[in-house]
C-alpha positions in Angstrom: 0.0 0.0 0.0 1.4 3.4 -1.0 1.6 6.0 1.8 1.3 9.7 1.1 1.5 10.8 4.7 5.1 12.0 4.7 4.5 14.2 1.6 2.7 17.1 3.3 5.2 17.2 6.2 8.1 17.4 3.7 6.3 20.1 1.9 5.8 22.1 5.1 9.5 21.7 6.0 10.6 22.9 2.6 11.9 19.5 1.5 10.1 19.9 -1.8 12.1 17.5 -3.9 11.5 14.7 -1.4 7.8 15.6 -1.3 7.7 15.5 -5.2 9.4 12.1 -5.4 7.1 10.7 -2.7 3.9 12.0 -4.4 5.1 10.7 -7.8 5.9 7.3 -6.4 2.6 7.1 -4.6 0.8 8.1 -7.8 2.5 5.3 -9.8 1.7 2.8 -7.1 -2.0 3.8 -6.8 -2.4 3.6 -10.6 -0.8 0.1 -10.6 -3.1 -1.0 -7.8 -6.2 0.3 -9.6 -6.9 2.9 -6.8 -8.3 5.9 -8.7 -9.4 7.9 -5.6 -6.0 7.6 -4.0 -4.3 8.5 -7.3 -6.5 11.6 -7.5 -5.2 12.7 -4.0 -1.6 12.2 -5.2 -2.3 14.3 -8.3 -3.9 17.0 -6.2 -0.9 17.1 -3.9 1.4 17.2 -6.9 -0.5 20.1 -8.3 -0.3 22.0 -4.9 3.4 21.2 -4.7 4.1 22.4 -8.3 2.2 25.6 -7.4 4.6 26.1 -4.4 7.5 25.6 -6.8 6.2 28.1 -9.3 5.9 25.4 -11.9 2.6 26.7 -13.2 2.2 24.5 -16.3 3.0 21.3 -14.3 0.6 22.4 -11.6 -2.2 23.1 -14.1 -1.6 19.7 -15.8 -1.7 17.8 -12.5 -4.7 19.6 -11.2 -6.6 19.2 -14.5 -5.9 15.5 -14.4 -6.9 15.3 -10.7 -10.2 17.1 -11.5 -11.0 14.5 -14.2 -10.0 11.6 -12.0 -12.1 12.9 -9.1 -15.1 13.3 -11.3 -14.6 9.8 -12.8 -14.1 8.2 -9.4 -17.1 10.0 -7.8 -14.7 11.6 -5.3 -16.6 14.8 -4.5 -14.5 15.7 -1.4 -11.2 15.4 -3.3 -12.8 17.3 -6.2 -13.5 20.2 -3.8 -9.8 20.2 -2.6 -8.7 20.2 -6.3 -10.9 23.3 -6.9 -9.3 25.0 -3.9 -5.8 24.1 -5.2 -6.7 25.5 -8.6 -7.8 28.7 -7.0 -4.4 28.9 -5.1 -2.6 28.4 -8.4 -4.5 31.2 -10.1 -3.7 33.5 -7.2 -0.1 32.5 -7.1 0.5 33.3 -10.7 -1.5 36.5 -10.5 -4.4 35.4 -12.6 -7.2 37.4 -11.0 -9.7 37.3 -14.0 
């Protein structure tokens, strides 16, 4: 079973490369296990992390995929988090329209 728990703590401590590797590994494992809801969470976390790194295009791609995955999996709560993370991305890059 993949474990995403260390990712947020690494992100908070500024260990962003470790967090990225952990989220990417978790995403691969969840996909291999056929766990779409968990993969969606990993994608959302990757999007949030890319936003923190200023990697706008990577953040947009991850969050768009997370949104599609949440919708397909019927994961409304995760979809709400994705919407919040997309709003954070728009604010971070100064897109106020």
